[in-house]
A tleap script that builds the chain and sets N, CA, C and O, in Angstrom:
source leaprc.protein.ff14SB
mol = sequence {
  NMET GLU ILE LEU LYS LEU ASP LEU ILE GLU
  GLY LYS GLU ILE LYS GLU TYR GLN SER ASP
  PHE PHE LEU ALA ASN VAL LEU GLN LEU ASN
  GLY LYS THR ASN MET GLY PHE LEU LYS ILE
  GLY LYS GLU GLY LYS VAL GLY TYR HIE GLN
  ALA THR ALA SER GLN TRP LEU LEU ILE LEU
  GLU GLY THR GLY ILE VAL ARG GLY GLU LYS
  ASN LYS ALA VAL SER VAL ASP ALA GLY ASP
  LEU ILE PHE TRP LYS LYS ASP GLU TRP HIE
  GLU THR GLN SER GLU LYS GLY MET LYS ALA
  ILE VAL ILE GLU SER GLU ASP SER ASN PHE
  PRO ALA ASP THR CASP
}
set mol.1.N position { 64.943 20.182 74.619 }
set mol.1.CA position { 65.571 20.686 73.416 }
set mol.1.C position { 65.741 22.190 73.572 }
set mol.1.O position { 64.832 22.888 74.020 }
set mol.2.N position { 66.915 22.675 73.196 }
set mol.2.CA position { 67.195 24.104 73.176 }
set mol.2.C position { 67.739 24.464 71.810 }
set mol.2.O position { 68.453 23.672 71.196 }
set mol.3.N position { 67.408 25.657 71.327 }
set mol.3.CA position { 67.921 26.132 70.047 }
set mol.3.C position { 68.587 27.479 70.276 }
set mol.3.O position { 68.007 28.379 70.882 }
set mol.4.N position { 69.815 27.603 69.782 }
set mol.4.CA position { 70.590 28.825 69.911 }
set mol.4.C position { 70.841 29.380 68.514 }
set mol.4.O position { 71.394 28.687 67.660 }
set mol.5.N position { 70.437 30.630 68.275 }
set mol.5.CA position { 70.698 31.315 67.011 }
set mol.5.C position { 72.086 31.931 67.114 }
set mol.5.O position { 72.276 32.926 67.814 }
set mol.6.N position { 73.056 31.343 66.419 }
set mol.6.CA position { 74.445 31.763 66.572 }
set mol.6.C position { 74.677 33.206 66.160 }
set mol.6.O position { 75.534 33.873 66.738 }
set mol.7.N position { 73.939 33.709 65.177 }
set mol.7.CA position { 74.165 35.083 64.759 }
set mol.7.C position { 73.591 36.101 65.741 }
set mol.7.O position { 73.792 37.302 65.563 }
set mol.8.N position { 72.881 35.644 66.774 }
set mol.8.CA position { 72.310 36.553 67.763 }
set mol.8.C position { 73.076 36.575 69.084 }
set mol.8.O position { 72.806 37.425 69.932 }
set mol.9.N position { 74.029 35.657 69.276 }
set mol.9.CA position { 74.747 35.640 70.545 }
set mol.9.C position { 75.845 36.701 70.551 }
set mol.9.O position { 76.425 37.031 69.517 }
set mol.10.N position { 76.105 37.213 71.724 }
set mol.10.CA position { 77.132 38.224 71.878 }
set mol.10.C position { 78.449 37.561 72.239 }
set mol.10.O position { 78.485 36.597 73.002 }
set mol.11.N position { 79.509 38.078 71.693 }
set mol.11.CA position { 80.838 37.578 72.000 }
set mol.11.C position { 81.711 38.712 72.490 }
set mol.11.O position { 81.238 39.801 72.815 }
set mol.12.N position { 82.981 38.428 72.532 }
set mol.12.CA position { 83.905 39.493 72.902 }
set mol.12.C position { 84.772 39.811 71.692 }
set mol.12.O position { 85.086 38.944 70.877 }
set mol.13.N position { 85.145 41.071 71.605 }
set mol.13.CA position { 85.948 41.520 70.486 }
set mol.13.C position { 87.391 41.068 70.679 }
set mol.13.O position { 87.954 41.216 71.764 }
set mol.14.N position { 87.982 40.521 69.632 }
set mol.14.CA position { 89.369 40.048 69.670 }
set mol.14.C position { 90.195 40.929 68.733 }
set mol.14.O position { 89.885 41.068 67.550 }
set mol.15.N position { 91.249 41.518 69.289 }
set mol.15.CA position { 92.119 42.404 68.508 }
set mol.15.C position { 93.572 41.917 68.485 }
set mol.15.O position { 94.398 42.470 67.758 }
set mol.16.N position { 93.888 40.878 69.283 }
set mol.16.CA position { 95.254 40.387 69.333 }
set mol.16.C position { 95.705 39.860 67.968 }
set mol.16.O position { 94.880 39.419 67.168 }
set mol.17.N position { 96.997 39.907 67.708 }
set mol.17.CA position { 97.613 39.379 66.486 }
set mol.17.C position { 97.067 40.066 65.233 }
set mol.17.O position { 96.925 39.439 64.184 }
set mol.18.N position { 96.766 41.343 65.352 }
set mol.18.CA position { 96.216 42.137 64.250 }
set mol.18.C position { 94.878 41.568 63.766 }
set mol.18.O position { 94.546 41.651 62.584 }
set mol.19.N position { 94.126 40.995 64.693 }
set mol.19.CA position { 92.815 40.418 64.378 }
set mol.19.C position { 91.720 41.451 64.576 }
set mol.19.O position { 91.925 42.483 65.216 }
set mol.20.N position { 90.561 41.157 64.019 }
set mol.20.CA position { 89.389 42.004 64.188 }
set mol.20.C position { 88.151 41.125 64.005 }
set mol.20.O position { 87.593 41.039 62.911 }
set mol.21.N position { 87.722 40.462 65.111 }
set mol.21.CA position { 86.560 39.583 65.053 }
set mol.21.C position { 85.942 39.452 66.434 }
set mol.21.O position { 86.528 39.878 67.429 }
set mol.22.N position { 84.759 38.859 66.489 }
set mol.22.CA position { 84.090 38.562 67.745 }
set mol.22.C position { 84.117 37.058 67.973 }
set mol.22.O position { 84.006 36.283 67.023 }
set mol.23.N position { 84.263 36.641 69.227 }
set mol.23.CA position { 84.287 35.237 69.592 }
set mol.23.C position { 83.342 35.019 70.766 }
set mol.23.O position { 83.402 35.738 71.764 }
set mol.24.N position { 82.477 34.034 70.642 }
set mol.24.CA position { 81.552 33.696 71.722 }
set mol.24.C position { 81.734 32.229 72.076 }
set mol.24.O position { 81.706 31.369 71.197 }
set mol.25.N position { 81.920 31.940 73.355 }
set mol.25.CA position { 81.984 30.551 73.801 }
set mol.25.C position { 80.589 29.958 73.717 }
set mol.25.O position { 79.636 30.516 74.262 }
set mol.26.N position { 80.468 28.830 73.035 }
set mol.26.CA position { 79.162 28.220 72.817 }
set mol.26.C position { 78.982 26.987 73.692 }
set mol.26.O position { 77.959 26.849 74.362 }
set mol.27.N position { 79.959 26.097 73.694 }
set mol.27.CA position { 79.851 24.918 74.533 }
set mol.27.C position { 81.223 24.480 74.996 }
set mol.27.O position { 82.237 24.782 74.366 }
set mol.28.N position { 81.237 23.760 76.113 }
set mol.28.CA position { 82.473 23.258 76.694 }
set mol.28.C position { 82.342 21.747 76.792 }
set mol.28.O position { 81.383 21.231 77.364 }
set mol.29.N position { 83.316 21.044 76.227 }
set mol.29.CA position { 83.271 19.586 76.185 }
set mol.29.C position { 84.352 18.985 77.062 }
set mol.29.O position { 85.482 19.473 77.098 }
set mol.30.N position { 83.998 17.926 77.768 }
set mol.30.CA position { 84.935 17.180 78.599 }
set mol.30.C position { 84.701 15.709 78.313 }
set mol.30.O position { 83.596 15.323 77.934 }
set mol.31.N position { 85.703 14.896 78.485 }
set mol.31.CA position { 85.515 13.463 78.289 }
set mol.31.C position { 85.402 13.087 76.817 }
set mol.31.O position { 85.769 13.859 75.931 }
set mol.32.N position { 84.892 11.892 76.578 }
set mol.32.CA position { 84.781 11.360 75.225 }
set mol.32.C position { 83.817 12.205 74.399 }
set mol.32.O position { 82.685 12.459 74.811 }
set mol.33.N position { 84.283 12.639 73.220 }
set mol.33.CA position { 83.491 13.479 72.327 }
set mol.33.C position { 83.633 12.976 70.904 }
set mol.33.O position { 84.731 12.623 70.473 }
set mol.34.N position { 82.533 12.941 70.176 }
set mol.34.CA position { 82.535 12.558 68.763 }
set mol.34.C position { 81.928 13.690 67.952 }
set mol.34.O position { 80.974 14.338 68.383 }
set mol.35.N position { 82.498 13.922 66.760 }
set mol.35.CA position { 81.962 14.920 65.856 }
set mol.35.C position { 81.791 14.273 64.497 }
set mol.35.O position { 82.682 13.570 64.020 }
set mol.36.N position { 80.646 14.508 63.872 }
set mol.36.CA position { 80.389 13.914 62.570 }
set mol.36.C position { 79.702 14.897 61.635 }
set mol.36.O position { 79.184 15.928 62.066 }
set mol.37.N position { 79.706 14.566 60.359 }
set mol.37.CA position { 79.038 15.357 59.334 }
set mol.37.C position { 77.750 14.647 58.957 }
set mol.37.O position { 77.760 13.447 58.684 }
set mol.38.N position { 76.651 15.370 58.939 }
set mol.38.CA position { 75.343 14.807 58.647 }
set mol.38.C position { 74.809 15.434 57.369 }
set mol.38.O position { 74.799 16.658 57.232 }
set mol.39.N position { 74.369 14.611 56.440 }
set mol.39.CA position { 73.757 15.099 55.208 }
set mol.39.C position { 72.398 14.423 55.067 }
set mol.39.O position { 72.308 13.205 54.918 }
set mol.40.N position { 71.344 15.234 55.116 }
set mol.40.CA position { 69.987 14.735 54.943 }
set mol.40.C position { 69.532 15.162 53.553 }
set mol.40.O position { 69.567 16.350 53.230 }
set mol.41.N position { 69.111 14.221 52.734 }
set mol.41.CA position { 68.649 14.526 51.385 }
set mol.41.C position { 67.231 15.067 51.388 }
set mol.41.O position { 66.606 15.206 52.439 }
set mol.42.N position { 66.729 15.372 50.188 }
set mol.42.CA position { 65.349 15.843 50.045 }
set mol.42.C position { 64.392 14.827 50.633 }
set mol.42.O position { 64.519 13.625 50.403 }
set mol.43.N position { 63.432 15.330 51.396 }
set mol.43.CA position { 62.432 14.492 52.072 }
set mol.43.C position { 63.066 13.465 53.024 }
set mol.43.O position { 62.465 12.431 53.316 }
set mol.44.N position { 64.292 13.759 53.506 }
set mol.44.CA position { 64.994 12.835 54.389 }
set mol.44.C position { 64.782 13.157 55.853 }
set mol.44.O position { 64.265 14.218 56.203 }
set mol.45.N position { 65.189 12.225 56.708 }
set mol.45.CA position { 65.064 12.473 58.138 }
set mol.45.C position { 65.977 11.567 58.942 }
set mol.45.O position { 66.413 10.513 58.480 }
set mol.46.N position { 66.250 12.010 60.153 }
set mol.46.CA position { 66.856 11.190 61.196 }
set mol.46.C position { 65.688 10.846 62.101 }
set mol.46.O position { 65.120 11.724 62.751 }
set mol.47.N position { 65.331 9.574 62.144 }
set mol.47.CA position { 64.127 9.138 62.846 }
set mol.47.C position { 64.144 9.411 64.340 }
set mol.47.O position { 65.192 9.641 64.944 }
set mol.48.N position { 62.965 9.379 64.908 }
set mol.48.CA position { 62.747 9.636 66.331 }
set mol.48.C position { 63.515 8.606 67.151 }
set mol.48.O position { 63.260 7.406 67.050 }
set mol.49.N position { 64.464 9.083 67.970 }
set mol.49.CA position { 65.297 8.185 68.772 }
set mol.49.C position { 65.774 8.918 70.024 }
set mol.49.O position { 65.620 10.133 70.153 }
set mol.50.N position { 66.347 8.159 70.926 }
set mol.50.CA position { 66.843 8.681 72.188 }
set mol.50.C position { 68.331 9.008 72.054 }
set mol.50.O position { 69.100 8.192 71.546 }
set mol.51.N position { 68.738 10.189 72.502 }
set mol.51.CA position { 70.149 10.584 72.456 }
set mol.51.C position { 70.961 9.711 73.413 }
set mol.51.O position { 70.607 9.565 74.583 }
set mol.52.N position { 72.038 9.138 72.911 }
set mol.52.CA position { 72.889 8.274 73.740 }
set mol.52.C position { 73.886 9.077 74.577 }
set mol.52.O position { 74.514 8.542 75.491 }
set mol.53.N position { 74.025 10.380 74.251 }
set mol.53.CA position { 74.880 11.313 74.984 }
set mol.53.C position { 74.314 12.706 74.736 }
set mol.53.O position { 73.409 12.865 73.916 }
set mol.54.N position { 74.829 13.714 75.428 }
set mol.54.CA position { 74.448 15.079 75.089 }
set mol.54.C position { 74.777 15.292 73.619 }
set mol.54.O position { 75.834 14.867 73.154 }
set mol.55.N position { 73.888 15.943 72.888 }
set mol.55.CA position { 74.049 16.010 71.434 }
set mol.55.C position { 73.725 17.408 70.911 }
set mol.55.O position { 72.749 18.032 71.326 }
set mol.56.N position { 74.562 17.885 69.994 }
set mol.56.CA position { 74.362 19.169 69.336 }
set mol.56.C position { 74.267 18.943 67.840 }
set mol.56.O position { 74.943 18.075 67.287 }
set mol.57.N position { 73.430 19.723 67.197 }
set mol.57.CA position { 73.288 19.698 65.748 }
set mol.57.C position { 73.481 21.129 65.271 }
set mol.57.O position { 72.649 21.991 65.553 }
set mol.58.N position { 74.573 21.395 64.549 }
set mol.58.CA position { 74.881 22.718 64.020 }
set mol.58.C position { 74.538 22.723 62.537 }
set mol.58.O position { 75.217 22.083 61.735 }
set mol.59.N position { 73.488 23.443 62.177 }
set mol.59.CA position { 73.041 23.486 60.787 }
set mol.59.C position { 73.992 24.372 59.984 }
set mol.59.O position { 74.157 25.555 60.283 }
set mol.60.N position { 74.614 23.783 58.960 }
set mol.60.CA position { 75.535 24.506 58.089 }
set mol.60.C position { 74.839 25.043 56.849 }
set mol.60.O position { 75.121 26.153 56.398 }
set mol.61.N position { 73.928 24.248 56.301 }
set mol.61.CA position { 73.279 24.587 55.037 }
set mol.61.C position { 71.910 23.933 54.989 }
set mol.61.O position { 71.733 22.805 55.449 }
set mol.62.N position { 70.943 24.648 54.431 }
set mol.62.CA position { 69.608 24.088 54.272 }
set mol.62.C position { 68.678 24.451 55.416 }
set mol.62.O position { 69.015 25.240 56.300 }
set mol.63.N position { 67.503 23.853 55.371 }
set mol.63.CA position { 66.472 24.092 56.380 }
set mol.63.C position { 65.854 22.769 56.790 }
set mol.63.O position { 65.988 21.759 56.099 }
set mol.64.N position { 65.179 22.794 57.918 }
set mol.64.CA position { 64.530 21.577 58.374 }
set mol.64.C position { 63.626 21.829 59.551 }
set mol.64.O position { 63.335 22.969 59.914 }
set mol.65.N position { 63.190 20.738 60.135 }
set mol.65.CA position { 62.330 20.763 61.313 }
set mol.65.C position { 62.921 19.802 62.328 }
set mol.65.O position { 63.313 18.686 61.986 }
set mol.66.N position { 62.982 20.242 63.585 }
set mol.66.CA position { 63.419 19.367 64.671 }
set mol.66.C position { 62.280 19.218 65.662 }
set mol.66.O position { 61.455 20.118 65.821 }
set mol.67.N position { 62.245 18.079 66.321 }
set mol.67.CA position { 61.257 17.807 67.365 }
set mol.67.C position { 61.999 17.230 68.563 }
set mol.67.O position { 62.949 16.461 68.420 }
set mol.68.N position { 61.542 17.618 69.735 }
set mol.68.CA position { 62.053 17.048 70.967 }
set mol.68.C position { 60.987 16.189 71.602 }
set mol.68.O position { 60.044 15.764 70.935 }
set mol.69.N position { 61.133 15.929 72.891 }
set mol.69.CA position { 60.192 15.067 73.606 }
set mol.69.C position { 58.787 15.653 73.678 }
set mol.69.O position { 57.817 14.904 73.803 }
set mol.70.N position { 58.659 16.972 73.601 }
set mol.70.CA position { 57.335 17.596 73.653 }
set mol.70.C position { 56.620 17.504 72.312 }
set mol.70.O position { 55.481 17.952 72.175 }
set mol.71.N position { 57.300 16.917 71.317 }
set mol.71.CA position { 56.752 16.666 69.985 }
set mol.71.C position { 56.335 17.944 69.265 }
set mol.71.O position { 55.493 17.907 68.367 }
set mol.72.N position { 56.923 19.077 69.658 }
set mol.72.CA position { 56.639 20.340 68.993 }
set mol.72.C position { 57.632 20.521 67.847 }
set mol.72.O position { 58.844 20.483 68.064 }
set mol.73.N position { 57.121 20.717 66.622 }
set mol.73.CA position { 57.975 20.928 65.457 }
set mol.73.C position { 58.487 22.363 65.458 }
set mol.73.O position { 57.711 23.310 65.590 }
set mol.74.N position { 59.817 22.516 65.307 }
set mol.74.CA position { 60.441 23.831 65.281 }
set mol.74.C position { 61.269 23.929 64.009 }
set mol.74.O position { 62.090 23.053 63.736 }
set mol.75.N position { 61.063 24.988 63.228 }
set mol.75.CA position { 61.838 25.209 62.009 }
set mol.75.C position { 63.246 25.668 62.356 }
set mol.75.O position { 63.434 26.495 63.249 }
set mol.76.N position { 64.236 25.129 61.647 }
set mol.76.CA position { 65.634 25.497 61.856 }
set mol.76.C position { 66.291 25.735 60.499 }
set mol.76.O position { 65.847 25.217 59.474 }
set mol.77.N position { 67.358 26.530 60.519 }
set mol.77.CA position { 68.109 26.755 59.288 }
set mol.77.C position { 69.574 27.035 59.602 }
set mol.77.O position { 69.986 26.977 60.760 }
set mol.78.N position { 70.355 27.338 58.577 }
set mol.78.CA position { 71.792 27.540 58.738 }
set mol.78.C position { 72.073 28.551 59.846 }
set mol.78.O position { 71.440 29.604 59.917 }
set mol.79.N position { 73.018 28.218 60.699 }
set mol.79.CA position { 73.389 29.075 61.819 }
set mol.79.C position { 72.705 28.721 63.123 }
set mol.79.O position { 73.004 29.320 64.156 }
set mol.80.N position { 71.790 27.759 63.098 }
set mol.80.CA position { 71.134 27.327 64.330 }
set mol.80.C position { 71.904 26.177 64.966 }
set mol.80.O position { 72.423 25.303 64.272 }
set mol.81.N position { 71.971 26.190 66.279 }
set mol.81.CA position { 72.605 25.130 67.052 }
set mol.81.C position { 71.544 24.533 67.960 }
set mol.81.O position { 71.015 25.213 68.839 }
set mol.82.N position { 71.236 23.266 67.748 }
set mol.82.CA position { 70.189 22.588 68.508 }
set mol.82.C position { 70.850 21.671 69.524 }
set mol.82.O position { 71.826 20.991 69.207 }
set mol.83.N position { 70.326 21.647 70.738 }
set mol.83.CA position { 70.886 20.834 71.808 }
set mol.83.C position { 69.832 19.893 72.371 }
set mol.83.O position { 68.713 20.301 72.682 }
set mol.84.N position { 70.215 18.617 72.497 }
set mol.84.CA position { 69.374 17.626 73.179 }
set mol.84.C position { 70.179 17.019 74.320 }
set mol.84.O position { 71.355 16.695 74.153 }
set mol.85.N position { 69.550 16.866 75.467 }
set mol.85.CA position { 70.189 16.227 76.612 }
set mol.85.C position { 70.280 14.727 76.391 }
set mol.85.O position { 69.536 14.157 75.593 }
set mol.86.N position { 71.200 14.097 77.108 }
set mol.86.CA position { 71.309 12.638 77.070 }
set mol.86.C position { 69.950 12.026 77.429 }
set mol.86.O position { 69.276 12.482 78.352 }
set mol.87.N position { 69.569 11.008 76.697 }
set mol.87.CA position { 68.319 10.262 76.863 }
set mol.87.C position { 67.087 10.996 76.330 }
set mol.87.O position { 65.986 10.449 76.384 }
set mol.88.N position { 67.244 12.228 75.813 }
set mol.88.CA position { 66.095 12.956 75.280 }
set mol.88.C position { 65.714 12.396 73.901 }
set mol.88.O position { 66.577 12.195 73.047 }
set mol.89.N position { 64.443 12.152 73.700 }
set mol.89.CA position { 63.931 11.673 72.420 }
set mol.89.C position { 63.850 12.854 71.452 }
set mol.89.O position { 63.447 13.953 71.835 }
set mol.90.N position { 64.241 12.618 70.183 }
set mol.90.CA position { 64.252 13.704 69.206 }
set mol.90.C position { 64.262 13.174 67.772 }
set mol.90.O position { 64.504 11.993 67.523 }
set mol.91.N position { 63.991 14.088 66.843 }
set mol.91.CA position { 63.947 13.766 65.416 }
set mol.91.C position { 64.337 15.011 64.627 }
set mol.91.O position { 64.086 16.135 65.061 }
set mol.92.N position { 64.954 14.800 63.458 }
set mol.92.CA position { 65.313 15.886 62.549 }
set mol.92.C position { 64.869 15.492 61.152 }
set mol.92.O position { 65.088 14.359 60.724 }
set mol.93.N position { 64.243 16.426 60.435 }
set mol.93.CA position { 63.832 16.128 59.060 }
set mol.93.C position { 64.000 17.359 58.186 }
set mol.93.O position { 64.043 18.486 58.678 }
set mol.94.N position { 64.096 17.123 56.866 }
set mol.94.CA position { 64.256 18.219 55.928 }
set mol.94.C position { 63.498 17.915 54.646 }
set mol.94.O position { 63.567 16.810 54.109 }
set mol.95.N position { 62.780 18.910 54.172 }
set mol.95.CA position { 62.047 18.768 52.922 }
set mol.95.C position { 62.966 18.956 51.720 }
set mol.95.O position { 62.839 18.250 50.719 }
set mol.96.N position { 63.901 19.914 51.821 }
set mol.96.CA position { 64.769 20.257 50.689 }
set mol.96.C position { 66.210 19.799 50.856 }
set mol.96.O position { 67.006 19.926 49.926 }
set mol.97.N position { 66.557 19.271 52.020 }
set mol.97.CA position { 67.925 18.834 52.289 }
set mol.97.C position { 68.626 19.718 53.297 }
set mol.97.O position { 68.287 20.890 53.465 }
set mol.98.N position { 69.617 19.132 53.969 }
set mol.98.CA position { 70.313 19.841 55.033 }
set mol.98.C position { 71.692 19.224 55.234 }
set mol.98.O position { 71.870 18.012 55.107 }
set mol.99.N position { 72.662 20.076 55.550 }
set mol.99.CA position { 73.995 19.626 55.940 }
set mol.99.C position { 74.273 20.180 57.328 }
set mol.99.O position { 73.961 21.334 57.620 }
set mol.100.N position { 74.861 19.348 58.183 }
set mol.100.CA position { 75.072 19.763 59.569 }
set mol.100.C position { 76.263 19.039 60.178 }
set mol.100.O position { 76.708 18.007 59.674 }
set mol.101.N position { 76.762 19.588 61.252 }
set mol.101.CA position { 77.770 18.944 62.092 }
set mol.101.C position { 77.044 18.420 63.330 }
set mol.101.O position { 76.250 19.137 63.940 }
set mol.102.N position { 77.315 17.177 63.696 }
set mol.102.CA position { 76.748 16.566 64.894 }
set mol.102.C position { 77.876 16.363 65.895 }
set mol.102.O position { 78.919 15.802 65.561 }
set mol.103.N position { 77.662 16.818 67.117 }
set mol.103.CA position { 78.650 16.642 68.187 }
set mol.103.C position { 77.966 15.915 69.329 }
set mol.103.O position { 76.889 16.315 69.771 }
set mol.104.N position { 78.592 14.841 69.810 }
set mol.104.CA position { 78.085 14.079 70.952 }
set mol.104.C position { 79.175 14.029 72.006 }
set mol.104.O position { 80.336 13.758 71.701 }
set mol.105.N position { 78.792 14.295 73.258 }
set mol.105.CA position { 79.767 14.309 74.334 }
set mol.105.C position { 79.159 13.736 75.604 }
set mol.105.O position { 77.998 13.995 75.921 }
set mol.106.N position { 79.956 12.953 76.329 }
set mol.106.CA position { 79.493 12.357 77.588 }
set mol.106.C position { 79.359 13.397 78.689 }
set mol.106.O position { 78.489 13.275 79.551 }
set mol.107.N position { 80.206 14.416 78.672 }
set mol.107.CA position { 80.259 15.405 79.729 }
set mol.107.C position { 80.425 16.776 79.100 }
set mol.107.O position { 81.408 17.019 78.400 }
set mol.108.N position { 79.487 17.669 79.336 }
set mol.108.CA position { 79.546 18.969 78.667 }
set mol.108.C position { 78.785 20.025 79.441 }
set mol.108.O position { 77.985 19.722 80.326 }
set mol.109.N position { 79.053 21.275 79.085 }
set mol.109.CA position { 78.314 22.421 79.617 }
set mol.109.C position { 77.731 23.196 78.449 }
set mol.109.O position { 78.453 23.569 77.524 }
set mol.110.N position { 76.437 23.437 78.486 }
set mol.110.CA position { 75.771 24.223 77.453 }
set mol.110.C position { 74.742 25.099 78.107 }
set mol.110.O position { 73.869 24.584 78.805 }
set mol.111.N position { 74.799 26.401 77.917 }
set mol.111.CA position { 75.878 27.076 77.209 }
set mol.111.C position { 77.182 26.959 77.971 }
set mol.111.O position { 77.197 26.579 79.142 }
set mol.112.N position { 78.271 27.286 77.305 }
set mol.112.CA position { 79.601 27.139 77.884 }
set mol.112.C position { 79.778 28.038 79.099 }
set mol.112.O position { 79.249 29.148 79.144 }
set mol.113.N position { 80.531 27.545 80.091 }
set mol.113.CA position { 80.925 28.405 81.203 }
set mol.113.C position { 81.934 29.408 80.669 }
set mol.113.O position { 82.921 29.020 80.042 }
set mol.114.N position { 81.702 30.677 80.907 }
set mol.114.CA position { 82.604 31.695 80.392 }
set mol.114.C position { 83.437 32.343 81.504 }
set mol.114.O position { 84.183 33.291 81.257 }
set mol.115.N position { 83.305 31.835 82.697 }
set mol.115.CA position { 84.067 32.403 83.825 }
set mol.115.C position { 85.487 31.871 83.843 }
set mol.115.O position { 86.273 32.237 84.718 }
savepdb mol mol.pdb
quit
């Protein structure tokens, strides 16, 4: 399990098209990819299971705890991106509720290749 704090990663400044923002490549997906919306209610959880593909959990709102195969509980909140490798056992739970985007991909690079 890896956790990336999105507000701490460095990107590159974009000025084209009268823009003014930073962009950081986070992940690169190839092959079959699924994206879903996850809503965990109060005292809810996604039970301990094995990832069927490389899997990312992008926390949009709320707080929670994630566990990987080492069974270490790690607190997460909005702006965190959690990564589990294919076949890695993991669990997600929230005391107060959480909303997230789940991305599963058969073939991916994390972090993204930026070359």
